Backbone bond lengths (Angstrom), bond angles and torsions (degrees), N, CA, C in turn:
res aa  C-N    CA-C-N  psi(-1)  N-CA   C-N-CA  omega(-1)  CA-C   N-CA-C  phi
1 X - - - 1.458 - - 1.517 109.18 -
2 X 1.331 116.27 121.62 1.462 121.77 177.93 1.523 109.32 -90.76
3 X 1.328 115.98 119.57 1.465 122.34 -174.49 1.515 109.41 -121.47
4 X 1.335 116.24 125.88 1.463 122.37 176.51 1.521 108.88 -120.14
5 X 1.320 116.56 128.75 1.457 121.54 175.06 1.525 109.13 -113.59
6 X 1.322 115.49 132.21 1.462 121.87 174.10 1.523 104.81 -106.93
7 X 1.330 116.20 97.73 1.457 118.46 -167.37 1.513 114.96 -147.91
8 X 1.317 114.98 -138.69 1.461 122.68 -175.14 1.527 107.78 -155.90
9 X 1.318 117.77 -151.56 1.469 119.06 -177.57 1.529 112.78 -66.85
10 X 1.338 117.51 -21.33 1.461 118.93 178.56 1.531 111.09 -76.35
11 X 1.327 118.33 -33.40 1.470 118.92 172.06 1.527 109.71 -74.91
12 X 1.324 116.81 -29.48 1.464 120.58 173.77 1.520 110.19 -61.66
13 X 1.331 117.55 -41.66 1.465 120.79 175.42 1.529 110.61 -57.93
14 X 1.331 116.55 -45.72 1.467 120.42 -177.06 1.522 112.14 -67.11
15 X 1.325 117.09 -33.86 1.460 121.06 -175.78 1.527 113.44 -82.52
16 X 1.334 118.09 -15.86 1.471 118.70 -171.78 1.525 112.29 -55.30
17 X 1.318 117.39 -43.77 1.466 120.85 -178.37 1.527 112.67 -113.10
18 X 1.335 117.73 9.52 1.459 119.97 -172.27 1.521 112.53 -64.03
19 X 1.310 117.52 -45.98 1.466 120.19 -179.06 1.526 110.73 -63.13
20 X 1.333 116.30 -42.60 1.472 119.93 -177.73 1.526 111.45 -68.60
21 X 1.327 117.06 -41.33 1.459 120.55 179.15 1.524 110.29 -64.28
22 X 1.336 116.28 -44.84 1.460 120.00 179.07 1.533 110.70 -60.61
23 X 1.327 116.44 -44.74 1.462 120.54 179.53 1.523 111.20 -60.21
24 X 1.330 116.12 -41.43 1.468 120.35 179.54 1.531 111.56 -62.53
25 X 1.333 116.25 -33.34 1.461 120.68 -179.18 1.531 112.65 -88.49
26 X 1.340 116.20 1.48 1.458 119.58 177.47 1.511 114.07 86.07
27 X 1.336 117.68 22.28 1.461 122.12 177.43 1.526 108.96 -110.31
28 X 1.322 116.61 138.53 1.462 122.21 -178.80 1.523 108.65 -97.16
29 X 1.331 116.75 98.78 1.459 122.77 -178.67 1.522 109.83 -108.66
30 X 1.330 116.37 132.42 1.463 122.35 166.16 1.518 105.56 -108.20
31 X 1.326 117.75 113.52 1.463 122.84 -167.34 1.531 110.64 -113.65
32 X 1.318 116.27 120.58 1.464 121.42 177.92 1.524 108.74 -124.46
33 X 1.325 115.63 129.31 1.460 121.93 178.93 1.517 109.32 -118.79
34 X 1.337 116.08 131.63 1.464 121.59 172.09 1.518 107.73 -99.43
35 X 1.323 115.14 124.71 1.461 119.83 -166.44 1.520 111.89 -128.40
36 X 1.322 115.55 125.95 1.464 123.78 161.68 1.527 104.94 -132.38
37 X 1.310 118.09 126.70 1.453 120.85 -176.74 1.524 112.19 -56.96
38 X 1.337 116.57 128.18 1.456 122.03 177.12 1.513 114.66 68.48
39 X 1.324 117.73 16.65 1.466 120.75 -171.71 1.523 111.80 -70.11
40 X 1.304 115.63 130.18 1.460 122.25 178.39 1.523 109.83 -94.52
41 X 1.327 116.12 168.95 1.462 120.46 175.14 1.528 110.79 -60.10
42 X 1.314 116.70 -37.49 1.466 120.00 178.33 1.527 110.81 -61.49
43 X 1.335 117.31 -43.26 1.463 120.21 179.94 1.522 111.20 -68.13
44 X 1.341 117.78 -39.88 1.462 119.71 175.94 1.530 110.61 -57.47
45 X 1.343 116.00 -45.82 1.449 119.40 -179.20 1.521 111.35 -65.64
46 X 1.321 117.61 -36.79 1.462 121.13 176.79 1.527 110.38 -62.10
47 X 1.344 116.79 -43.27 1.469 120.45 178.22 1.528 110.48 -63.76
48 X 1.320 116.12 -41.63 1.464 119.42 178.70 1.531 110.14 -63.23
49 X 1.306 117.34 -44.73 1.459 121.76 -177.23 1.526 111.72 -62.30
50 X 1.333 116.14 -35.78 1.465 120.49 -178.84 1.532 112.51 -90.13
51 X 1.351 116.86 -7.05 1.478 123.03 179.87 1.528 111.41 54.18
52 X 1.324 116.18 48.19 1.464 121.17 -177.14 1.526 110.61 -104.83
53 X 1.320 115.34 146.95 1.466 121.38 179.51 1.521 109.19 -91.26
54 X 1.330 116.14 79.05 1.462 120.97 -176.95 1.526 112.75 -117.49
55 X 1.316 117.90 0.59 1.471 121.52 178.74 1.527 110.16 -97.11
56 X 1.334 116.53 131.33 1.456 119.80 169.63 1.520 108.96 -73.65
57 X 1.319 117.10 129.08 1.453 121.86 174.85 1.520 108.56 -92.26
58 X 1.334 116.10 123.13 1.463 122.10 177.53 1.523 107.92 -115.67
59 X 1.319 115.92 126.56 1.460 121.16 -177.03 1.526 109.32 -112.27
60 X 1.336 115.41 121.55 1.464 121.88 -178.74 1.528 111.88 50.57
61 X 1.353 114.76 40.89 1.457 120.75 173.77 1.516 115.92 90.23
62 X 1.357 117.92 1.08 1.461 120.47 -177.29 1.526 110.09 -123.70
63 X 1.350 117.10 135.68 1.460 121.99 -179.05 1.521 111.06 -67.10
64 X 1.334 116.66 141.48 1.458 121.48 -178.00 1.527 110.97 -120.82
65 X 1.373 117.62 -65.10 1.459 119.87 -174.08 1.525 109.42 -164.56
66 X 1.325 116.15 175.23 1.453 121.93 175.93 1.534 110.33 -87.68
67 X 1.339 115.83 139.13 1.463 120.56 178.64 1.531 109.11 -142.42
68 X 1.314 115.10 165.11 1.461 121.12 167.90 1.529 108.11 -90.58
69 X 1.316 116.95 160.94 1.457 120.00 175.97 1.524 109.63 -62.64
70 X 1.330 117.45 -39.68 1.465 120.29 179.11 1.529 111.39 -58.04
71 X 1.333 116.82 -44.86 1.461 119.30 179.27 1.517 110.80 -63.79
72 X 1.324 116.68 -43.90 1.465 120.24 -178.75 1.529 111.17 -60.56
73 X 1.325 117.17 -40.34 1.461 120.08 -179.65 1.522 111.98 -63.40
74 X 1.336 116.66 -23.95 1.463 120.79 -177.35 1.527 113.34 -94.13
75 X 1.320 118.46 -1.77 1.461 121.16 -172.32 1.515 114.19 -77.76
76 X 1.330 118.32 -22.06 1.462 120.92 -176.77 1.520 109.14 -155.13
77 X 1.308 115.49 168.00 1.460 121.47 171.44 1.521 106.34 -87.15
78 X 1.326 115.80 87.23 1.455 121.13 -169.94 1.534 111.47 -69.34
79 X 1.326 115.66 134.36 1.458 121.46 173.88 1.521 111.41 -88.46
80 X 1.332 115.35 -37.95 1.463 122.80 -177.48 1.517 109.17 -134.03
81 X 1.329 117.06 132.91 1.456 122.15 172.91 1.524 107.33 -127.57
82 X 1.319 116.53 127.35 1.464 120.30 -177.80 1.521 111.61 -111.95
83 X 1.316 114.02 147.61 1.460 123.92 173.69 1.519 108.16 -127.06
84 X 1.310 117.19 165.26 1.460 121.23 176.11 1.520 108.07 -163.85
85 X 1.308 116.17 158.52 1.455 120.19 174.19 1.530 109.02 -89.49
86 X 1.317 116.48 153.23 1.458 120.50 171.94 1.523 108.83 -58.84
87 X 1.309 116.62 143.03 1.464 120.17 -172.45 1.521 112.32 -57.06
88 X 1.326 117.28 -38.29 1.470 119.28 -175.53 1.526 112.10 -68.13
89 X 1.338 116.78 -23.27 1.466 120.82 178.21 1.526 112.24 -102.63
90 X 1.303 117.38 5.52 1.467 120.79 -168.10 1.525 113.97 -61.50
91 X 1.309 118.07 -30.51 1.457 120.95 -179.01 1.509 114.23 -99.33
92 X 1.331 117.02 9.71 1.468 121.85 -176.42 1.519 108.07 -115.51
93 X 1.328 116.79 92.78 1.462 119.81 -170.22 1.522 113.45 -60.00
94 X 1.311 118.02 -32.90 1.463 120.28 -178.44 1.524 112.59 -60.32
95 X 1.342 117.32 -20.87 1.462 120.00 179.13 1.530 112.00 -79.86
96 X 1.322 118.11 -11.88 1.469 121.27 -177.40 1.530 112.15 -78.10
97 X 1.321 115.86 -35.71 1.463 120.40 -169.71 1.526 111.90 -112.40
98 X 1.327 118.13 148.67 1.476 128.45 7.62 1.522 114.28 -87.06
99 X 1.333 116.80 7.46 1.462 121.03 -169.80 1.534 112.01 -65.27
100 X 1.343 117.13 -40.40 1.457 119.98 179.25 1.528 110.74 -64.93
101 X 1.322 117.17 -44.42 1.467 119.83 179.07 1.526 110.71 -63.13
102 X 1.325 116.73 -39.70 1.465 120.33 179.33 1.527 111.40 -64.06
103 X 1.321 116.48 -46.25 1.470 120.37 179.46 1.524 110.82 -63.94
104 X 1.324 116.34 -42.42 1.459 120.37 179.35 1.526 111.03 -60.83
105 X 1.316 117.23 -43.44 1.462 120.92 179.31 1.526 111.02 -63.76
106 X 1.330 117.21 -40.47 1.463 120.86 178.79 1.526 111.00 -64.75
107 X 1.333 116.32 -41.51 1.462 120.38 178.78 1.528 110.59 -63.92
108 X 1.322 116.12 -45.72 1.468 119.42 -177.89 1.520 111.76 -65.18
109 X 1.320 117.10 -32.42 1.459 120.37 178.50 1.523 111.41 -70.93
110 X 1.333 116.51 -36.46 1.463 121.37 -176.33 1.525 112.50 -89.18
111 X 1.323 116.66 -37.98 1.471 122.42 -175.17 1.530 108.98 -128.39
112 X 1.329 118.41 69.19 1.467 120.46 -172.76 1.524 114.49 -64.05
113 X 1.322 117.52 -20.67 1.469 119.94 -179.04 1.529 112.58 -83.13
114 X 1.326 116.81 -18.38 1.467 120.38 -174.46 1.522 111.27 -72.69
115 X 1.327 115.68 141.94 1.458 122.37 172.35 1.524 108.41 -91.30
116 X 1.321 116.27 128.14 1.466 120.62 179.84 1.528 109.80 -91.73
117 X 1.322 115.70 132.16 1.465 123.44 173.63 1.524 108.75 -123.70
118 X 1.310 115.81 152.92 1.449 122.00 167.72 1.520 108.39 -104.09
119 X 1.335 116.70 126.84 1.459 117.97 169.49 1.526 107.05 -79.13
120 X 1.318 115.23 116.10 1.465 121.45 177.46 1.530 107.20 -74.34
121 X 1.337 116.11 115.99 1.450 119.45 179.06 1.536 109.50 -76.36
122 X 1.310 117.80 -177.79 1.462 121.64 -170.21 1.521 110.89 -123.89
123 X 1.302 114.71 158.51 1.464 120.49 177.23 1.527 110.02 -72.00
124 X 1.315 115.27 154.05 1.459 120.51 179.21 1.532 110.66 -71.71
125 X 1.310 115.57 160.72 1.463 120.78 173.36 1.528 109.30 -60.61
126 X 1.317 116.14 151.89 1.471 120.57 -176.18 1.524 112.90 -58.94
127 X 1.334 116.66 -29.59 1.464 120.66 -178.97 1.528 112.09 -104.03
128 X 1.328 117.39 19.92 1.460 121.12 -177.56 1.525 111.14 -61.23
129 X 1.326 115.30 142.68 1.465 121.42 175.55 1.531 111.29 -106.11
130 X 1.334 116.93 17.26 1.466 120.58 179.11 1.527 109.61 -57.17
131 X 1.332 115.44 140.00 1.473 120.09 -174.91 1.534 112.93 -61.38
132 X 1.342 117.82 -24.80 1.469 120.11 -177.08 1.523 113.34 -92.71
133 X 1.313 118.29 -6.27 1.469 119.67 -176.54 1.532 112.26 -59.79
134 X 1.342 120.06 -34.02 1.472 119.68 177.11 1.532 113.68 -59.56
135 X 1.331 118.06 -19.90 1.463 119.44 175.09 1.524 111.05 -59.29
136 X 1.325 115.16 -26.70 1.464 121.85 -179.20 1.528 110.58 -111.49
137 X 1.338 115.26 25.18 1.468 122.92 178.91 1.530 111.94 57.14
138 X 1.329 115.90 31.99 1.468 121.78 -179.33 1.529 111.34 52.60
139 X 1.308 116.09 35.36 1.464 122.42 -174.47 1.530 108.74 -119.77
140 X 1.324 115.86 110.98 1.464 120.44 -178.48 1.526 111.71 -59.39
141 X 1.315 117.76 -43.09 1.461 121.35 -178.58 1.526 110.91 -63.09
142 X 1.332 116.66 -39.98 1.462 119.98 178.53 1.523 110.83 -65.54
143 X 1.333 116.59 -43.72 1.462 120.21 179.44 1.522 110.63 -63.48
144 X 1.320 116.18 -42.78 1.459 120.73 -179.45 1.527 111.00 -61.31
145 X 1.321 117.17 -47.96 1.471 120.39 -179.95 1.524 111.17 -61.70
146 X 1.328 116.73 -38.87 1.461 120.58 -178.70 1.521 111.69 -68.02
147 X 1.324 117.58 -42.60 1.459 119.00 -177.80 1.527 111.49 -73.30
148 X 1.330 117.80 -33.42 1.467 120.24 176.58 1.528 109.33 -60.83
149 X 1.326 116.76 -46.27 1.462 120.92 -179.76 1.523 111.48 -65.20
150 X 1.334 116.89 -41.42 1.463 120.27 -177.69 1.527 111.56 -67.33
151 X 1.318 117.15 -43.50 1.465 119.36 179.62 1.526 111.62 -66.43
152 X 1.331 117.06 -37.19 1.465 119.89 177.62 1.529 110.27 -62.18
153 X 1.305 117.02 -46.32 1.467 120.79 179.88 1.528 110.37 -64.64
154 X 1.329 116.67 -41.73 1.462 120.83 -179.38 1.525 111.34 -64.01
155 X 1.330 117.19 -43.33 1.463 121.00 179.14 1.518 110.98 -62.98
156 X 1.323 116.75 -41.77 1.460 120.25 177.99 1.525 110.92 -62.74
157 X 1.331 116.49 -37.41 1.464 121.27 -177.95 1.521 112.45 -61.22
158 X 1.331 117.74 -38.32 1.468 120.33 -174.55 1.523 112.24 -114.10
159 X 1.332 116.57 11.39 1.471 121.28 179.50 1.527 111.36 56.20
160 X 1.326 115.98 52.35 1.460 122.61 -177.98 1.531 109.97 -111.45
161 X 1.316 115.63 157.24 1.452 120.50 169.72 1.521 110.21 -83.06
162 X 1.320 116.19 169.00 1.471 121.52 177.51 1.528 108.92 -124.23
163 X 1.328 115.96 129.97 1.465 121.40 171.22 1.528 105.88 -95.84
164 X 1.341 118.25 108.38 1.468 121.47 -163.64 1.531 115.36 -84.46
165 X 1.315 116.24 55.77 1.469 118.83 -179.44 1.524 110.33 -62.82
166 X 1.324 117.36 -39.67 1.460 119.96 179.13 1.510 112.64 -58.72
167 X 1.325 116.55 -40.81 1.467 120.14 178.95 1.516 111.33 -67.21
168 X 1.330 116.45 -38.76 1.471 120.02 179.52 1.530 110.53 -64.09
169 X 1.318 116.89 -47.35 1.472 119.48 -178.92 1.519 110.34 -61.97
170 X 1.324 117.69 -42.07 1.462 119.88 179.96 1.521 111.46 -67.25
171 X 1.321 116.95 -38.56 1.469 120.54 177.32 1.525 110.22 -61.44
172 X 1.318 116.81 -43.41 1.461 119.84 179.83 1.524 110.98 -64.60
173 X 1.306 117.17 -38.10 1.464 120.01 177.88 1.518 112.00 -62.87
174 X 1.322 116.47 -37.54 1.458 120.94 -170.66 1.526 114.17 -97.86
175 X 1.329 117.08 -25.38 1.465 119.01 -170.67 1.523 115.52 -124.25
176 X 1.323 117.48 -15.64 1.464 119.52 -178.47 1.525 108.70 -98.93
177 X 1.322 116.61 97.21 1.467 120.77 -174.83 1.520 112.25 -60.71
178 X 1.348 117.02 -24.50 1.459 120.38 179.59 1.520 111.78 -61.16
179 X 1.353 116.76 -21.09 1.453 120.06 -176.32 1.522 113.10 -105.34
180 X 1.316 117.09 14.12 1.461 120.47 179.03 1.524 111.51 -59.83
181 X 1.328 116.51 -33.48 1.465 120.44 -178.10 1.527 111.90 -113.83
182 X 1.320 117.21 11.91 1.466 121.28 -178.57 1.524 108.84 -116.91
183 X 1.329 118.97 107.33 1.467 120.31 -178.82 1.535 111.52 -61.77
184 X 1.321 116.08 137.34 1.461 120.85 177.63 1.521 111.49 -95.72
185 X 1.345 116.58 -5.09 1.460 121.38 171.11 1.524 108.32 -122.11
186 X 1.334 114.58 155.25 1.465 118.44 -177.12 1.526 112.77 -99.91
187 X 1.315 117.11 -13.61 1.461 120.86 -178.12 1.520 110.81 -145.04
188 X 1.320 116.47 15.93 1.449 120.90 -178.06 1.510 114.11 94.99
189 X 1.361 116.57 -9.54 1.473 118.24 177.82 1.520 113.50 -146.65
190 X 1.334 120.38 -43.12 1.459 119.87 173.73 1.533 110.00 -73.68
191 X 1.335 116.11 149.46 1.456 119.27 -179.43 1.526 111.64 -68.04
192 X 1.319 115.44 148.92 1.464 120.21 175.67 1.525 109.21 -60.97
193 X 1.318 116.41 149.79 1.462 121.64 -170.82 1.520 112.97 -65.03
194 X 1.315 117.64 -27.11 1.471 119.39 -179.11 1.524 110.70 -105.27
195 X 1.334 118.23 -77.32 1.463 121.14 -169.85 1.530 113.08 -67.96
196 X 1.329 117.94 -40.64 1.456 119.93 179.89 1.515 111.82 -65.72
197 X 1.331 116.23 -49.73 1.462 120.12 179.77 1.530 111.30 -65.81
198 X 1.309 116.47 -36.91 1.467 119.95 177.44 1.522 110.40 -63.44
199 X 1.318 116.81 -42.55 1.471 120.60 178.88 1.522 110.90 -60.54
200 X 1.333 116.78 -41.47 1.463 120.30 179.10 1.523 110.97 -63.78
201 X 1.330 116.59 -47.40 1.472 120.19 -180.00 1.525 111.36 -60.24
202 X 1.312 115.65 -41.80 1.463 120.19 -179.26 1.532 110.69 -65.73
203 X 1.327 116.53 -37.21 1.461 120.79 178.12 1.521 110.47 -63.82
204 X 1.317 116.52 -43.87 1.464 119.94 177.09 1.534 110.67 -59.29
205 X 1.326 116.64 -48.05 1.473 119.43 -178.32 1.522 111.04 -61.59
206 X 1.317 116.11 -41.29 1.450 119.69 -179.88 1.518 113.12 -65.19
207 X 1.340 117.01 -34.27 1.460 120.56 179.75 1.519 112.44 -77.82
208 X 1.313 116.95 -34.14 1.466 120.69 -171.78 1.520 114.17 -94.96
209 X 1.330 117.47 -8.21 1.462 121.40 179.12 1.522 109.00 -135.63
210 X 1.320 115.07 176.94 1.465 120.00 175.00 1.521 111.41 -98.79
211 X 1.323 117.47 17.26 1.466 121.57 -177.45 1.534 111.06 -72.49
212 X 1.324 115.87 144.26 1.456 121.90 174.87 1.526 108.03 -83.44
213 X 1.316 116.95 109.06 1.463 120.92 -173.72 1.526 112.56 -65.65
214 X 1.324 117.22 -17.24 1.466 119.12 178.63 1.519 111.81 -67.09
215 X 1.327 117.15 -14.88 1.464 121.45 -177.46 1.526 113.25 -90.05
216 X 1.316 118.16 -0.80 1.459 120.32 -177.51 1.529 110.55 -71.52
217 X 1.337 115.62 131.88 1.470 121.03 179.52 1.529 111.65 -120.72
218 X 1.330 117.29 10.12 1.463 120.14 177.41 1.522 110.36 -65.18
219 X 1.325 116.64 138.96 1.468 122.15 -179.32 1.524 109.62 -116.41
220 X 1.329 118.38 105.85 1.466 120.62 176.85 1.529 110.76 -73.50
221 X 1.319 115.29 170.61 1.458 119.70 -177.63 1.530 109.50 -147.85
222 X 1.311 115.29 162.95 1.462 121.15 170.39 1.520 107.73 -140.73
223 X 1.327 117.24 -166.64 1.468 119.45 -175.24 1.524 113.36 -64.13
224 X 1.333 116.75 -18.22 1.467 119.51 179.08 1.527 112.45 -88.85
225 X 1.332 117.01 -6.02 1.456 120.38 178.84 1.517 111.92 121.73
226 X 1.321 115.77 -167.06 1.463 121.35 -177.27 1.521 110.94 -77.71
227 X 1.319 115.33 152.31 1.464 121.20 179.08 1.525 110.50 -71.74
228 X 1.324 115.15 158.87 1.461 121.96 178.99 1.531 109.44 -76.32
229 X 1.320 117.22 126.36 1.460 120.98 -173.65 1.523 111.96 -68.01
230 X 1.309 118.21 -30.49 1.465 119.94 176.79 1.521 111.26 -66.17
231 X 1.342 116.58 -38.93 1.461 119.85 177.05 1.527 111.01 -69.75
232 X 1.325 116.82 -35.64 1.465 119.60 176.76 1.530 110.79 -63.60
233 X 1.320 116.38 -37.94 1.460 119.70 176.45 1.529 110.89 -63.62
234 X 1.331 116.69 -35.02 1.464 120.76 176.77 1.532 110.50 -67.14
235 X 1.338 117.05 -36.28 1.465 120.50 175.01 1.525 109.44 -63.55
236 X 1.327 116.52 -47.11 1.470 120.37 178.93 1.526 110.88 -52.55
237 X 1.309 115.60 -46.79 1.462 120.39 -177.37 1.524 111.20 -66.57
238 X 1.324 117.15 -40.98 1.463 120.75 -178.88 1.526 111.07 -65.26
239 X 1.329 116.48 -45.04 1.467 119.85 179.38 1.523 109.89 -62.57
240 X 1.311 116.54 -45.39 1.470 120.67 178.88 1.528 110.42 -58.81
241 X 1.321 116.71 -42.13 1.461 121.32 -178.46 1.535 110.95 -61.59
242 X 1.325 116.46 -45.45 1.470 119.78 -179.92 1.522 110.75 -65.40
243 X 1.319 117.00 -45.59 1.461 119.74 -178.28 1.522 111.71 -64.89
244 X 1.323 117.13 -38.62 1.463 120.10 177.58 1.528 111.04 -65.85
245 X 1.331 116.76 -38.66 1.461 119.83 179.95 1.531 111.04 -64.22
246 X 1.320 116.49 -32.97 1.455 120.47 179.60 1.527 110.94 -71.77
247 X 1.318 116.93 -33.77 1.467 120.34 178.24 1.525 111.50 -64.27
248 X 1.327 115.76 -29.49 1.482 119.61 -175.71 1.511 112.37 -86.33
249 X 1.349 118.63 -7.49 1.465 120.54 -178.25 1.534 110.33 -76.57
């Protein structure tokens, strides 16, 4: 499966372990992420309109070179192409359009076989010091509700699927007691290098394949060493729980 993401550091978080998780579950993923830090849909569309090579291309979690969106769209016969809003604008639907519709139309014209998904970003940690958190009154629940509504409306607008990473992270915060003392973000907004990023990768695999995510045995790592396998099993269960709940809706 050829997967292209037109995103920012939040798609970078999702892609870090995506290839390895997919491989562990028996899925053959070729994962490419286009990255500009903090990039919004408006900025992506501006780059596309000017045909400039300002996106870092990351392949299977590793940076390669700068490309334009046009070049990236031509690099493979993409099966899946994902878009997302910048986290700070994620709950403000007016910031999505017309840029999302424009990007979607360009993708469909160039890659008509590709299925478009939106990666649903996540609410900030309750104690986040991100400069945009006051837009949501520094309230994680308010931000979460706003971004869920905005992504749903955006997906309906362009007939896209949703990869529910935001729902998974919030579910783990509220329902997975194993993570009561384990931060899922590393700075109040980016995902933690092990459990947060692993949860995102697992969510993508679960949405894009028929694999049972509870069977994943891949162990991510960071500078402090390998992740705890018992906590990884708790992530597997949480992701499976969210994805199963969505199937029943």
